[in-house]
C-alpha positions as CSV (number, residue, x, y, z in Angstrom):
1,M,0.5,-22.9,9.7
2,I,0.5,-20.3,6.5
3,D,2.7,-17.4,7.1
4,R,1.0,-14.7,5.9
5,T,3.8,-12.0,6.3
6,Q,4.8,-14.5,3.0
7,A,2.2,-14.6,1.1
8,F,3.8,-12.4,-1.2
9,D,7.1,-14.6,-2.1
10,R,5.8,-16.1,-5.3
11,L,4.6,-12.5,-7.1
12,S,7.1,-9.8,-5.6
13,R,8.8,-9.5,-9.0
14,D,6.0,-9.3,-11.1
15,Y,4.1,-7.0,-8.1
16,G,7.1,-5.1,-8.5
17,R,6.6,-4.1,-12.1
18,F,2.9,-3.8,-12.7
19,R,1.4,-2.8,-9.6
20,P,0.7,1.5,-9.7
21,G,1.6,4.6,-8.6
22,Y,1.0,6.4,-6.2
23,P,-1.4,10.0,-7.3
24,A,0.9,12.8,-6.7
25,P,-1.2,15.3,-5.3
26,V,-1.7,12.6,-2.3
27,L,2.4,12.8,-1.4
28,G,1.9,16.1,-1.3
29,R,-1.2,16.2,1.3
30,L,1.9,13.5,3.2
31,R,4.4,15.8,2.5
32,S,2.9,18.8,3.5
33,H,0.8,17.4,6.8
34,V,4.4,15.6,7.7
35,R,5.9,18.9,7.2
36,E,3.1,20.7,9.4
37,G,3.7,19.2,12.7
38,A,7.5,19.7,12.6
39,H,9.6,21.1,15.9
40,D,13.0,21.6,16.5
41,S,13.2,19.1,18.7
42,W,13.0,16.6,16.5
43,P,15.6,14.3,15.7
44,R,17.9,15.0,12.6
45,P,18.1,13.6,9.7
46,W,14.0,12.8,9.9
47,L,13.4,8.9,10.4
48,L,10.7,7.8,8.1
49,L,9.4,4.6,8.0
50,D,6.7,2.2,5.8
51,V,5.9,-0.5,7.4
52,G,4.3,-3.5,5.2
53,S,6.6,-2.1,2.1
54,G,6.5,-4.8,-0.1
55,T,8.8,-3.8,-2.8
56,G,9.3,-0.6,-2.7
57,I,7.1,1.4,-4.2
58,S,5.9,3.4,-1.7
59,T,9.5,3.5,-0.1
60,R,10.9,5.3,-3.0
61,A,7.4,7.1,-3.6
62,L,8.6,9.0,0.0
63,R,12.2,9.2,-1.5
64,R,11.1,11.3,-3.8
65,A,8.7,13.2,-2.2
66,F,10.9,13.9,1.1
67,G,14.2,14.5,-0.8
68,T,17.3,12.8,-0.2
69,E,17.6,14.6,3.2
70,P,15.0,12.1,5.8
71,R,15.9,8.8,6.2
72,V,14.0,6.9,4.3
73,V,13.2,3.1,6.1
74,G,11.3,0.8,4.2
75,V,10.5,-2.4,6.3
76,E,8.8,-5.8,5.0
77,P,8.7,-9.6,6.5
78,G,8.2,-10.8,2.8
79,H,11.8,-12.8,2.1
80,A,11.5,-12.0,-2.1
81,M,10.0,-9.0,-1.7
82,R,12.4,-7.5,0.4
83,D,15.0,-9.2,-1.9
84,T,13.2,-7.3,-4.8
85,A,12.4,-3.4,-3.5
86,D,16.5,-4.1,-2.4
87,T,17.7,-4.5,-5.9
88,A,15.4,-1.9,-7.0
89,D,17.1,1.1,-5.0
90,T,20.2,0.9,-5.9
91,A,20.5,4.3,-6.7
92,D,18.1,5.4,-4.2
93,R,19.3,5.7,-0.6
94,I,16.8,3.8,0.7
95,E,16.7,0.8,3.8
96,Y,15.2,-1.8,3.8
97,V,14.8,-4.0,7.2
98,D,13.4,-7.5,8.6
99,G,9.9,-6.4,10.4
100,R,6.7,-7.3,11.4
101,A,4.0,-4.4,11.8
102,E,3.0,-4.8,15.2
103,E,6.9,-4.9,16.1
104,I,8.6,-2.7,14.2
105,P,12.4,-3.0,15.1
106,F,13.0,1.2,16.1
107,P,13.4,3.0,19.3
108,D,10.5,4.5,20.8
109,A,10.1,8.2,19.5
110,S,12.3,8.3,17.1
111,A,10.1,8.6,13.4
112,V,8.8,11.3,12.5
113,L,6.1,9.5,9.5
114,V,5.4,5.4,9.8
115,L,3.6,4.9,6.8
116,A,1.8,2.0,6.1
117,A,0.0,1.5,2.0
118,Q,-1.1,-1.1,0.3
119,A,-0.5,-3.4,3.3
120,V,-2.3,-2.4,6.6
121,H,-5.6,-4.6,6.1
122,W,-2.4,-7.1,6.5
123,F,-2.0,-5.9,9.9
124,D,-3.0,-6.7,12.9
125,R,-4.0,-3.4,12.9
126,P,-5.0,-1.7,16.3
127,A,-1.5,-3.6,17.3
128,F,0.2,-1.4,14.6
129,Y,-1.3,2.3,15.7
130,A,0.2,1.4,19.6
131,E,3.1,0.8,17.6
132,A,2.9,4.3,15.0
133,A,2.0,5.4,18.3
134,R,5.0,4.5,20.7
135,L,7.4,5.8,17.6
136,L,6.3,8.8,16.5
137,V,8.0,11.5,17.6
138,P,5.5,14.8,19.6
139,G,3.5,16.5,16.0
140,G,5.0,13.0,14.0
141,T,2.1,11.5,10.9
142,V,0.9,8.5,10.8
143,A,-0.3,7.9,7.4
144,V,-2.6,4.0,5.7
145,L,-2.1,4.7,2.7
146,A,-4.6,2.4,-0.6
147,N,-4.9,2.2,-3.6
148,D,-8.5,0.3,-4.4
149,R,-9.9,-0.1,-7.8
150,D,-13.3,2.1,-7.7
151,W,-16.3,-0.9,-9.2
152,T,-19.0,2.3,-8.5
153,V,-17.6,3.5,-12.3
154,G,-19.3,1.7,-15.6
155,T,-19.4,-1.7,-15.1
156,F,-15.9,-3.1,-16.2
157,V,-14.6,-2.8,-12.5
158,D,-17.9,-4.3,-11.5
159,A,-17.6,-7.1,-13.4
160,Y,-14.1,-7.9,-12.4
161,E,-14.2,-7.5,-8.7
162,S,-17.5,-10.1,-9.6
163,L,-15.4,-12.4,-11.5
164,M,-12.8,-12.3,-8.0
165,E,-16.1,-12.7,-6.0
166,E,-17.2,-16.0,-7.8
167,H,-14.1,-17.7,-8.2
168,G,-11.8,-16.6,-4.8
169,D,-11.7,-17.5,-1.1
170,D,-13.7,-16.5,-0.6
171,Y,-12.9,-12.6,-1.4
172,R,-15.5,-9.5,-1.4
173,R,-15.1,-6.1,-2.9
174,D,-14.8,-3.5,0.5
175,Y,-11.7,-6.5,2.4
176,R,-9.5,-3.0,2.3
177,V,-12.5,-1.4,3.3
178,H,-12.7,-0.6,7.6
179,D,-12.9,2.8,10.4
180,T,-9.5,3.7,9.4
181,L,-10.4,7.2,11.6
182,G,-11.9,5.5,13.9
183,E,-9.3,2.8,14.6
184,M,-6.8,5.6,15.3
185,E,-8.4,8.2,17.3
186,A,-9.1,4.8,19.5
187,Q,-5.4,4.4,20.1
188,D,-3.7,6.2,22.9
189,G,-1.3,8.9,21.9
190,L,-2.9,9.8,18.9
191,G,-5.4,12.3,17.5
192,E,-6.1,15.1,14.8
193,A,-8.1,12.1,12.4
194,V,-8.7,13.3,8.8
195,G,-8.8,11.5,5.9
196,F,-7.9,12.4,1.5
197,T,-9.5,11.0,-1.8
198,T,-8.5,11.6,-5.3
199,S,-10.0,9.5,-7.8
200,W,-8.2,8.9,-11.1
201,T,-7.6,6.1,-14.2
202,R,-5.5,4.3,-14.7
203,E,-4.1,2.9,-18.4
204,L,-2.8,-0.2,-19.8
205,G,-2.5,-2.4,-22.2
206,L,-3.3,-5.9,-22.5
207,E,0.1,-7.8,-21.6
208,Q,0.2,-4.9,-18.5
209,F,-3.7,-5.1,-16.9
210,L,-3.0,-9.4,-17.5
211,G,0.5,-8.8,-15.4
212,N,-1.0,-6.1,-12.2
213,A,-3.6,-8.5,-12.4
214,M,-1.9,-12.2,-11.7
215,S,0.2,-9.4,-9.4
216,S,-3.0,-10.1,-6.4
217,T,-2.8,-12.4,-4.2
218,K,-6.5,-12.4,-4.5
219,M,-6.4,-13.0,-8.4
220,A,-3.8,-16.4,-6.9
221,A,-7.2,-17.7,-5.6
222,V,-9.0,-17.3,-8.4
223,R,-5.9,-19.3,-10.2
224,R,-6.3,-22.1,-8.0
225,G,-9.8,-22.2,-8.7
226,L,-9.9,-22.2,-12.2
227,G,-6.7,-22.8,-13.6
228,E,-3.9,-20.7,-14.8
229,E,-4.6,-20.4,-18.5
230,R,-8.4,-20.2,-17.9
231,T,-7.7,-17.3,-15.7
232,R,-6.2,-15.4,-18.2
233,D,-8.4,-16.4,-20.5
234,A,-11.8,-14.8,-18.0
235,L,-10.0,-11.9,-17.7
236,T,-8.8,-12.1,-21.0
237,A,-12.0,-11.6,-23.0
238,L,-13.6,-9.1,-20.0
239,A,-10.8,-6.7,-21.0
240,G,-11.8,-7.3,-24.7
241,E,-15.5,-7.1,-23.8
242,H,-15.7,-3.5,-22.5
243,F,-12.9,-2.5,-24.0
244,P,-12.1,-3.6,-27.7
245,D,-9.6,-1.0,-28.6
246,G,-6.7,-3.2,-25.8
247,N,-6.6,0.9,-23.8
248,V,-8.5,-1.2,-20.2
249,R,-8.9,1.8,-18.7
250,I,-8.8,1.0,-14.9
251,P,-10.6,4.0,-13.0
252,Y,-9.0,4.2,-9.0
253,V,-9.7,5.9,-5.6
254,T,-6.9,6.8,-3.6
255,R,-7.3,7.0,0.4
256,L,-5.7,9.0,2.2
257,F,-5.8,8.7,6.1
258,L,-4.0,10.6,8.4
259,A,-3.5,11.6,12.2
260,R,-0.8,13.4,14.7
261,R,0.5,11.5,17.1
262,T,0.1,13.6,21.2
263,S,2.2,14.8,23.5
């Protein structure tokens, strides 16, 4: 049986190098939501958990957004991803532990934030939300964060997604679309679910674009079908057709979903 938690092991270095971060307004909204729920009874230092933390892109973003005081911990089952994160975080005082979203190795009512960034589609989501409710202090925040290519803007991303759908393993461009707010509200102990969305554009050179594309497990399926060289050639041709100046401009939509631990 394939262990899905190790799906990124061969891609971890490129994932860490080429994947995008998260817009400042989204991180500001996340920080505000956590602070608005704060109680004097919360344990100190605050514990911020990043579940499915991968190479630490979102974990480092938490450190920058919340400053040096909280304890920031990435929970990641992928060995190579966790090793890559550890190597990158020599100065950020971030911890990484082995753990799965459905069985997070921390005590009840110990965390003020449980975040899943670019990861919740890999989880047993009802089990994850139950774990979040168990882990959070009253007033604490569970958050789901995702950067998605916006195929509704222009023709480039539509063509990119069509390439993936044609040659990938049952790939669908909407595979990360869930009723996240409804799933949060359905979990006992979670409520007041809200969403926040922002649009932005990422500009990449050709080699950065190829590196970003090749760091995806979904593109890995295309590579298995077409082969490495044909995949790179198809992506290079696609970029050249739409961006003859060599600057690949990818529209993104970033979605943040938030719910609070009720008393």
